C-alpha positions in Angstrom: -76.3 -78.4 -86.0 -76.7 -81.3 -88.1 -74.5 -81.9 -91.0 -75.3 -83.7 -94.2 -72.9 -86.4 -95.5 -71.2 -85.2 -98.6 -71.2 -81.6 -97.7 -68.0 -79.8 -97.8 -67.4 -77.3 -94.5 -64.0 -75.4 -95.1 -61.6 -78.1 -96.6 -63.4 -81.0 -95.2 -65.8 -83.2 -96.8 -68.3 -84.4 -94.5 -69.1 -88.2 -94.1 -71.0 -90.3 -91.3 -71.9 -88.9 -87.8 -69.5 -90.8 -85.4 -71.1 -89.6 -82.2 -72.5 -86.7 -80.4 -73.0 -85.8 -76.8 -73.6 -82.4 -74.8 -70.7 -80.4 -76.2 -71.5 -81.2 -80.0 -71.3 -83.5 -82.9 -68.3 -85.6 -84.5 -68.1 -86.6 -87.9 -65.9 -88.5 -89.9 -64.3 -86.2 -92.6 -61.9 -86.0 -95.1 -59.3 -83.1 -95.5 -59.5 -82.2 -99.2 -56.2 -80.4 -98.9 -53.9 -83.1 -97.1 -55.9 -85.9 -98.2 -56.4 -87.7 -94.9 -59.2 -88.8 -92.8 -60.2 -86.8 -89.5 -62.8 -86.6 -86.8 -64.3 -83.2 -87.3 -65.7 -82.1 -84.1 -68.6 -79.3 -84.1 -69.3 -77.3 -80.9 -73.2 -77.2 -80.2 -74.1 -73.4 -80.2 -71.9 -72.5 -77.3 -71.9 -68.8 -75.4 -69.3 -66.5 -76.8 -67.0 -66.8 -73.7 -67.1 -70.9 -74.2 -66.3 -70.4 -77.8 -63.5 -68.4 -76.9 -62.4 -71.1 -74.1 -62.9 -73.9 -76.6 -60.6 -72.4 -79.4 -57.9 -71.3 -77.1 -57.7 -74.6 -75.4 -58.0 -76.6 -78.8 -54.9 -74.6 -80.0 -52.9 -75.4 -77.1 -53.6 -78.9 -77.3 -52.5 -78.6 -81.1 -49.2 -77.9 -79.7 -49.0 -81.1 -77.8 -47.3 -84.0 -79.3 -47.8 -87.3 -77.5 -47.9 -90.7 -78.9 -50.9 -91.4 -76.3 -52.9 -88.1 -76.9 -55.4 -87.6 -79.8 -53.8 -85.5 -81.9 -55.7 -82.0 -83.1 -54.7 -81.1 -86.7 -56.8 -77.9 -86.9 -59.0 -75.7 -85.2 -60.9 -72.6 -86.1 -64.4 -70.9 -86.7 -66.5 -70.7 -90.1 -69.8 -69.1 -90.5 -70.1 -68.8 -86.7 -69.4 -72.5 -86.2 -66.5 -73.4 -84.1 -64.9 -76.6 -85.3 -61.8 -78.8 -84.3 -60.2 -81.5 -86.5 -58.7 -84.4 -84.7 -56.9 -87.5 -85.3 -59.0 -90.2 -86.6 -58.8 -93.4 -84.6 -60.0 -97.1 -85.1 -60.9 -99.0 -82.1 -63.1 -98.9 -79.1 -63.3 -96.8 -75.9 -61.6 -98.4 -72.8 -64.9 -98.9 -70.9 -66.0 -101.3 -73.6 -62.3 -102.6 -74.0 -61.5 -103.3 -70.5 -63.8 -106.5 -69.8 -61.6 -108.2 -72.4 -58.2 -107.4 -71.4 -55.9 -109.1 -69.0 -54.7 -107.6 -65.7 -51.2 -106.7 -67.4 -52.9 -104.9 -70.3 -55.1 -102.9 -68.0 -51.8 -101.7 -65.9 -49.9 -101.3 -69.1 -52.6 -99.1 -70.6 -53.4 -97.2 -67.5 -49.6 -96.3 -67.0 -49.7 -94.9 -70.7 -53.0 -92.9 -70.0 -51.3 -91.5 -66.9 -47.9 -90.4 -68.7 -49.9 -89.0 -71.5 -51.7 -86.7 -68.7 -48.9 -85.9 -66.9 -47.1 -84.5 -70.1 -50.3 -82.2 -70.7 -49.9 -81.1 -67.1 -46.4 -79.8 -68.0 -47.8 -77.6 -70.5 -50.7 -76.5 -68.3 -53.6 -78.4 -70.1 -56.1 -80.1 -67.4 -58.4 -82.3 -68.8 -61.4 -82.0 -66.2 -63.3 -85.0 -67.7 -61.0 -87.9 -67.4 -63.2 -91.3 -67.5 -62.9 -94.5 -69.7 -65.1 -93.0 -71.9 -62.6 -90.4 -73.1 -59.8 -93.1 -73.7 -59.8 -94.7 -77.0 -58.0 -98.3 -77.3 -56.4 -99.0 -80.6 -56.3 -102.7 -81.2 -53.8 -104.5 -83.6 -53.2 -108.0 -83.9 -49.8 -109.1 -82.3 -48.9 -105.5 -81.0 -49.6 -103.9 -77.7 -53.0 -101.9 -77.1 -52.4 -98.5 -77.6 -54.5 -95.9 -75.5 -55.4 -92.3 -76.8 -56.6 -89.6 -74.4 -59.2 -87.8 -76.0 -60.9 -84.4 -75.5 -58.2 -82.6 -73.6 -59.1 -79.5 -72.1 -62.4 -78.8 -73.7 -64.6 -79.9 -71.1 -64.7 -76.8 -68.8 -66.8 -73.5 -69.0 -64.8 -71.4 -66.8 -61.3 -69.8 -66.8 -59.0 -67.8 -64.5 -57.8 -65.9 -67.7 -58.5 -62.0 -68.1 -61.0 -61.4 -70.1 -62.9 -64.8 -70.0 -66.0 -65.4 -68.1 -65.8 -67.7 -64.9 -69.6 -69.2 -65.0 -69.2 -71.2 -61.8 -71.2 -74.2 -63.7 -70.2 -77.9 -62.6 -68.8 -79.6 -65.5 -67.7 -83.2 -65.6 -69.3 -86.7 -65.3 -70.7 -87.0 -61.6 -69.1 -90.7 -61.0 -65.5 -89.2 -61.8 -65.8 -85.8 -60.5 -63.3 -84.6 -57.7 -64.4 -83.2 -54.8 -63.7 -79.6 -55.9 -65.6 -80.1 -58.7 -68.7 -81.5 -57.1 -68.5 -78.4 -54.6 -68.1 -76.1 -57.6 -65.1 -74.6 -56.1 -63.4 -73.1 -59.5 -60.3 -72.0 -57.7 -59.2 -75.5 -56.9 -59.4 -77.1 -60.3 -55.9 -78.1 -61.3 -53.6 -81.3 -61.9 -54.9 -82.9 -58.8 -58.6 -83.1 -60.4 -57.2 -85.2 -63.2 -55.3 -87.2 -60.7 -58.6 -88.0 -58.6 -60.2 -88.8 -61.9 -57.4 -91.2 -62.9 -57.8 -93.0 -59.8 -61.4 -93.4 -60.4 -60.8 -94.9 -63.8 -58.2 -97.2 -62.4 -60.6 -98.3 -59.8 -63.3 -99.0 -62.2 -60.9 -100.7 -64.8 -59.7 -103.1 -62.2 -63.0 -103.8 -60.5 -65.6 -103.3 -63.0 -67.5 -100.5 -61.1 -66.8 -96.9 -59.7 -66.0 -96.3 -56.2 -69.2 -94.3 -55.6 -72.6 -95.0 -56.6 -76.2 -94.0 -55.9 -79.8 -93.9 -56.9 -79.4 -90.5 -58.3 -76.9 -87.9 -59.2 -77.0 -86.2 -56.0 -76.3 -89.4 -53.9 -73.3 -90.2 -56.2 -72.1 -86.5 -55.3 -72.7 -86.6 -51.8 -70.9 -90.0 -51.5 -67.7 -88.4 -53.2 -67.8 -85.7 -50.5 -68.6 -87.8 -47.4 -67.6 -91.3 -47.9 -64.0 -93.2 -48.5 -64.3 -95.9 -51.3 -64.5 -99.8 -50.6 -60.8 -100.7 -50.9 -59.8 -102.6 -54.1 -59.3 -105.9 -52.8 -62.4 -106.2 -50.7 -64.2 -105.8 -54.1 -62.0 -108.2 -56.0 -59.6 -110.4 -53.9 -57.5 -111.6 -56.9 -56.1 -108.3 -57.4 -52.4 -107.8 -56.3 -51.7 -105.9 -53.1 -49.5 -103.3 -54.9 -52.2 -102.2 -57.1 -54.4 -101.3 -54.0 -51.7 -98.9 -53.0 -51.9 -97.2 -56.6 -55.6 -96.9 -56.4 -56.0 -95.6 -52.8 -53.9 -93.8 -50.3 -53.2 -95.2 -46.9 -56.0 -93.6 -45.7 -58.3 -95.5 -48.1 -58.9 -92.3 -50.2 -58.6 -91.8 -53.8 -55.2 -90.2 -55.0 -54.8 -86.4 -55.2 -51.0 -85.9 -55.8 -49.4 -87.1 -59.0 -46.2 -87.9 -57.8 -47.1 -91.1 -56.2 -49.6 -91.8 -58.5 -47.1 -92.2 -61.4 -44.3 -93.6 -59.5 -46.4 -96.3 -58.1 -48.1 -97.4 -61.4 -44.8 -97.6 -63.2 -43.0 -99.4 -60.5 -45.3 -102.5 -61.4 -43.3 -105.1 -63.4 -46.3 -105.7 -65.7 -46.4 -102.2 -66.7 -43.0 -102.1 -67.7 -42.9 -105.3 -69.6 -45.9 -104.6 -71.9 -48.6 -106.6 -72.8 -48.8 -107.9 -75.9 -52.3 -109.1 -77.4 -55.3 -108.0 -78.8 -58.9 -107.2 -77.1 -61.7 -109.5 -78.0 -64.2 -106.9 -77.8 -66.1 -105.3 -80.9 -64.3 -102.8 -82.6 -65.9 -99.6 -84.0 -64.1 -96.6 -85.6 -64.2 -93.1 -84.0 -62.7 -90.0 -83.0 -64.7 -88.5 -80.5 
Protein backbone atom coordinates (compact mmCIF):
# COMPACT_ATOMS: atom_id res chain seq x y z
CA UNK A 1 0.00 0.00 0.00
CA UNK A 2 1.23 3.50 -0.80
CA UNK A 3 0.99 6.19 1.85
CA UNK A 4 0.66 9.89 1.19
CA UNK A 5 2.98 12.31 3.02
CA UNK A 6 1.02 14.29 5.58
CA UNK A 7 -1.44 11.48 6.29
CA UNK A 8 -1.86 10.35 9.89
CA UNK A 9 -1.72 6.60 10.47
CA UNK A 10 -2.46 5.60 14.05
CA UNK A 11 -0.20 7.99 16.03
CA UNK A 12 2.25 8.57 13.17
CA UNK A 13 2.43 11.49 10.76
CA UNK A 14 3.65 10.01 7.46
CA UNK A 15 6.64 11.65 5.79
CA UNK A 16 8.73 10.76 2.76
CA UNK A 17 9.21 7.26 1.38
CA UNK A 18 12.60 5.90 2.48
CA UNK A 19 12.57 2.67 0.52
CA UNK A 20 10.62 -0.41 -0.48
CA UNK A 21 11.25 -4.04 -1.15
CA UNK A 22 9.61 -7.42 -1.30
CA UNK A 23 8.29 -7.21 2.25
CA UNK A 24 6.84 -3.73 2.11
CA UNK A 25 7.51 0.00 2.27
CA UNK A 26 9.34 2.15 4.82
CA UNK A 27 8.52 5.80 5.48
CA UNK A 28 10.01 8.52 7.59
CA UNK A 29 7.36 9.43 10.15
CA UNK A 30 6.77 11.52 13.26
CA UNK A 31 5.51 9.89 16.42
CA UNK A 32 2.93 12.50 17.46
CA UNK A 33 2.74 11.15 21.00
CA UNK A 34 6.44 10.86 21.88
CA UNK A 35 7.53 13.56 19.40
CA UNK A 36 10.36 11.64 17.75
CA UNK A 37 11.23 10.59 14.23
CA UNK A 38 10.80 6.93 13.37
CA UNK A 39 11.10 4.67 10.36
CA UNK A 40 7.60 3.25 9.83
CA UNK A 41 7.43 -0.03 7.95
CA UNK A 42 4.24 -1.38 6.39
CA UNK A 43 4.00 -5.06 5.54
CA UNK A 44 2.97 -5.71 1.96
CA UNK A 45 -0.34 -7.66 1.85
CA UNK A 46 0.86 -10.75 3.71
CA UNK A 47 -0.91 -14.02 4.27
CA UNK A 48 -2.57 -14.35 7.69
CA UNK A 49 0.18 -16.76 8.76
CA UNK A 50 2.97 -14.39 7.73
CA UNK A 51 1.23 -11.44 9.39
CA UNK A 52 1.10 -13.41 12.64
CA UNK A 53 4.79 -14.32 12.30
CA UNK A 54 5.71 -10.71 11.48
CA UNK A 55 3.94 -9.32 14.54
CA UNK A 56 5.24 -12.03 16.85
CA UNK A 57 8.87 -11.63 15.88
CA UNK A 58 8.70 -7.83 15.84
CA UNK A 59 7.39 -8.00 19.41
CA UNK A 60 10.32 -10.26 20.32
CA UNK A 61 12.78 -7.85 18.73
CA UNK A 62 11.21 -4.97 20.65
CA UNK A 63 12.42 -6.68 23.82
CA UNK A 64 16.00 -6.79 22.54
CA UNK A 65 18.09 -3.85 23.68
CA UNK A 66 21.51 -3.80 22.03
CA UNK A 67 23.43 -0.75 20.87
CA UNK A 68 24.11 -2.29 17.44
CA UNK A 69 20.61 -3.51 16.63
CA UNK A 70 18.02 -1.16 15.18
CA UNK A 71 15.44 -0.63 17.92
CA UNK A 72 11.78 -1.49 17.54
CA UNK A 73 9.55 1.05 19.28
CA UNK A 74 6.09 -0.12 18.33
CA UNK A 75 4.40 -2.91 16.42
CA UNK A 76 0.79 -3.60 15.66
CA UNK A 77 -2.05 -3.79 13.19
CA UNK A 78 -4.61 -1.14 12.29
CA UNK A 79 -7.42 -1.45 9.74
CA UNK A 80 -5.89 -4.72 8.54
CA UNK A 81 -2.46 -3.14 7.96
CA UNK A 82 0.50 -4.57 9.92
CA UNK A 83 3.20 -2.06 10.77
CA UNK A 84 6.39 -1.67 12.76
CA UNK A 85 7.92 1.59 14.03
CA UNK A 86 11.71 1.46 14.19
CA UNK A 87 14.64 3.61 15.19
CA UNK A 88 15.34 6.28 12.57
CA UNK A 89 18.96 6.05 11.43
CA UNK A 90 21.11 8.47 9.45
CA UNK A 91 23.88 6.93 7.41
CA UNK A 92 24.48 4.44 4.63
CA UNK A 93 24.34 0.69 4.30
CA UNK A 94 27.51 -1.37 4.73
CA UNK A 95 27.74 -2.39 1.08
CA UNK A 96 27.96 1.29 0.06
CA UNK A 97 30.21 2.35 2.94
CA UNK A 98 32.72 -0.52 2.86
CA UNK A 99 34.72 0.72 -0.19
CA UNK A 100 35.61 3.88 1.77
CA UNK A 101 36.55 2.12 5.02
CA UNK A 102 40.00 1.10 6.21
CA UNK A 103 40.73 -2.53 7.00
CA UNK A 104 40.68 -1.72 10.72
CA UNK A 105 37.26 -0.06 10.39
CA UNK A 106 35.87 -3.04 8.51
CA UNK A 107 37.07 -5.51 11.15
CA UNK A 108 35.75 -3.35 14.00
CA UNK A 109 32.34 -2.96 12.35
CA UNK A 110 32.09 -6.68 11.60
CA UNK A 111 33.02 -7.55 15.17
CA UNK A 112 30.20 -5.35 16.47
CA UNK A 113 27.76 -6.84 13.98
CA UNK A 114 28.77 -10.35 15.09
CA UNK A 115 28.27 -9.43 18.75
CA UNK A 116 24.83 -7.97 17.99
CA UNK A 117 23.80 -11.14 16.17
CA UNK A 118 25.09 -13.28 19.02
CA UNK A 119 23.07 -11.23 21.52
CA UNK A 120 19.94 -11.83 19.47
CA UNK A 121 20.70 -15.55 19.26
CA UNK A 122 20.75 -15.74 23.03
CA UNK A 123 17.11 -14.61 22.98
CA UNK A 124 16.19 -17.07 20.26
CA UNK A 125 16.03 -14.53 17.42
CA UNK A 126 17.43 -15.63 14.06
CA UNK A 127 17.85 -13.05 11.29
CA UNK A 128 17.84 -15.37 8.23
CA UNK A 129 18.80 -12.61 5.78
CA UNK A 130 22.08 -11.14 7.01
CA UNK A 131 23.91 -9.19 4.31
CA UNK A 132 25.68 -5.82 3.96
CA UNK A 133 22.43 -4.19 2.78
CA UNK A 134 20.87 -5.05 6.15
CA UNK A 135 23.57 -3.26 8.15
CA UNK A 136 23.32 0.52 8.42
CA UNK A 137 26.51 2.45 9.21
CA UNK A 138 26.08 5.63 11.21
CA UNK A 139 28.91 8.09 10.60
CA UNK A 140 29.88 10.97 12.86
CA UNK A 141 33.01 13.03 12.37
CA UNK A 142 35.77 12.03 14.77
CA UNK A 143 33.85 9.06 16.21
CA UNK A 144 34.01 5.32 15.45
CA UNK A 145 31.66 4.09 12.77
CA UNK A 146 28.62 2.48 14.39
CA UNK A 147 26.79 -0.39 12.66
CA UNK A 148 23.13 -1.26 13.20
CA UNK A 149 21.70 -4.63 12.20
CA UNK A 150 18.25 -4.12 10.70
CA UNK A 151 15.18 -6.27 10.01
CA UNK A 152 15.95 -8.89 12.62
CA UNK A 153 13.74 -11.94 12.41
CA UNK A 154 11.34 -10.47 9.86
CA UNK A 155 12.59 -12.31 6.80
CA UNK A 156 11.26 -15.86 7.14
CA UNK A 157 7.83 -17.09 6.18
CA UNK A 158 7.97 -20.32 8.12
CA UNK A 159 7.73 -21.44 11.69
CA UNK A 160 8.04 -24.38 13.99
CA UNK A 161 5.52 -22.92 16.40
CA UNK A 162 2.22 -24.60 17.05
CA UNK A 163 -0.52 -22.82 15.18
CA UNK A 164 1.75 -21.20 12.60
CA UNK A 165 2.10 -22.67 9.13
CA UNK A 166 5.40 -23.80 7.60
CA UNK A 167 5.18 -22.88 3.94
CA UNK A 168 8.45 -24.39 2.71
CA UNK A 169 9.24 -21.18 0.83
CA UNK A 170 12.90 -20.42 0.17
CA UNK A 171 13.54 -17.04 1.77
CA UNK A 172 16.71 -15.00 1.70
CA UNK A 173 19.07 -13.34 -0.75
CA UNK A 174 20.68 -16.05 -2.92
CA UNK A 175 24.33 -14.96 -2.64
CA UNK A 176 24.11 -14.94 1.19
CA UNK A 177 22.01 -18.08 1.67
CA UNK A 178 23.31 -20.97 3.72
CA UNK A 179 23.16 -24.46 2.18
CA UNK A 180 20.09 -25.37 4.24
CA UNK A 181 18.28 -22.28 2.97
CA UNK A 182 19.13 -23.22 -0.61
CA UNK A 183 17.79 -26.74 -0.02
CA UNK A 184 14.65 -25.37 1.62
CA UNK A 185 15.35 -27.45 4.71
CA UNK A 186 13.30 -25.52 7.25
CA UNK A 187 14.17 -27.93 10.06
CA UNK A 188 17.82 -26.82 9.89
CA UNK A 189 17.32 -23.04 9.96
CA UNK A 190 18.98 -21.93 13.18
CA UNK A 191 21.85 -19.73 14.38
CA UNK A 192 24.26 -21.56 12.06
CA UNK A 193 22.41 -20.00 9.14
CA UNK A 194 23.26 -16.53 10.44
CA UNK A 195 26.89 -17.49 11.08
CA UNK A 196 27.21 -18.65 7.48
CA UNK A 197 25.72 -15.38 6.20
CA UNK A 198 28.10 -13.42 8.45
CA UNK A 199 30.96 -15.30 6.82
CA UNK A 200 29.67 -14.31 3.38
CA UNK A 201 29.32 -10.70 4.55
CA UNK A 202 32.88 -10.69 5.92
CA UNK A 203 34.16 -12.16 2.66
CA UNK A 204 32.41 -9.50 0.57
CA UNK A 205 33.39 -6.56 2.77
CA UNK A 206 37.04 -7.61 2.68
CA UNK A 207 37.31 -8.57 -1.00
CA UNK A 208 34.56 -6.62 -2.75
CA UNK A 209 32.91 -9.79 -4.05
CA UNK A 210 30.73 -12.59 -2.72
CA UNK A 211 32.20 -16.11 -2.43
CA UNK A 212 29.92 -17.58 -5.09
CA UNK A 213 28.57 -16.05 -8.27
CA UNK A 214 26.97 -17.22 -11.47
CA UNK A 215 24.98 -16.13 -14.49
CA UNK A 216 21.70 -16.97 -12.80
CA UNK A 217 20.23 -17.47 -9.35
CA UNK A 218 20.25 -21.22 -9.94
CA UNK A 219 23.99 -21.10 -10.75
CA UNK A 220 24.67 -19.28 -7.49
CA UNK A 221 22.59 -21.71 -5.45
CA UNK A 222 24.24 -24.74 -7.02
CA UNK A 223 27.69 -23.26 -6.29
CA UNK A 224 26.74 -22.80 -2.63
CA UNK A 225 25.85 -26.49 -2.41
CA UNK A 226 28.72 -27.91 -4.44
CA UNK A 227 31.76 -25.62 -4.27
CA UNK A 228 34.19 -24.13 -1.76
CA UNK A 229 34.99 -20.40 -1.92
CA UNK A 230 38.28 -19.12 -3.27
CA UNK A 231 40.43 -18.41 -0.16
CA UNK A 232 40.41 -14.76 0.87
CA UNK A 233 44.13 -14.21 0.31
CA UNK A 234 43.95 -15.65 -3.18
CA UNK A 235 41.48 -12.88 -3.97
CA UNK A 236 43.47 -10.18 -2.15
CA UNK A 237 47.06 -10.99 -1.14
CA UNK A 238 47.27 -7.86 1.02
CA UNK A 239 44.83 -9.26 3.58
CA UNK A 240 46.39 -10.52 6.85
CA UNK A 241 46.57 -14.28 7.25
CA UNK A 242 44.59 -14.26 10.48
CA UNK A 243 41.55 -12.82 8.68
CA UNK A 244 41.52 -15.81 6.38
CA UNK A 245 41.07 -18.06 9.41
CA UNK A 246 38.03 -16.01 10.42
CA UNK A 247 36.44 -16.01 6.99
CA UNK A 248 36.90 -19.70 6.19
CA UNK A 249 37.45 -22.94 8.08
CA UNK A 250 40.56 -25.09 7.77
CA UNK A 251 38.75 -26.98 5.00
CA UNK A 252 38.29 -23.78 3.03
CA UNK A 253 34.58 -23.55 3.74
CA UNK A 254 32.56 -20.71 5.19
CA UNK A 255 32.04 -20.83 8.98
CA UNK A 256 29.05 -22.73 10.39
CA UNK A 257 29.55 -22.55 14.17
CA UNK A 258 29.43 -19.35 16.17
CA UNK A 259 32.09 -19.99 18.80
CA UNK A 260 35.10 -20.00 16.50
CA UNK A 261 33.80 -17.09 14.45
CA UNK A 262 33.23 -14.76 17.43
CA UNK A 263 36.50 -15.72 19.11
CA UNK A 264 38.60 -15.32 15.98
CA UNK A 265 37.28 -11.93 14.96
CA UNK A 266 37.47 -10.56 18.52
CA UNK A 267 41.10 -11.70 18.85
CA UNK A 268 42.34 -9.31 16.18
CA UNK A 269 44.12 -6.28 17.74
CA UNK A 270 42.51 -3.91 15.25
CA UNK A 271 39.05 -5.07 16.29
CA UNK A 272 39.75 -4.52 19.98
CA UNK A 273 41.36 -1.12 19.49
CA UNK A 274 38.56 0.46 17.48
CA UNK A 275 38.98 2.52 14.36
CA UNK A 276 38.28 6.24 14.51
CA UNK A 277 37.23 8.02 11.38
CA UNK A 278 34.41 8.72 9.02
CA UNK A 279 33.55 6.97 5.77
CA UNK A 280 34.05 9.19 2.77
CA UNK A 281 31.06 7.96 0.82
CA UNK A 282 27.76 9.77 0.34
CA UNK A 283 25.32 9.71 3.23
CA UNK A 284 21.62 9.06 3.29
CA UNK A 285 18.97 8.81 5.93
CA UNK A 286 17.00 5.66 6.45
CA UNK A 287 15.64 3.00 8.71
CA UNK A 288 14.89 0.10 6.38
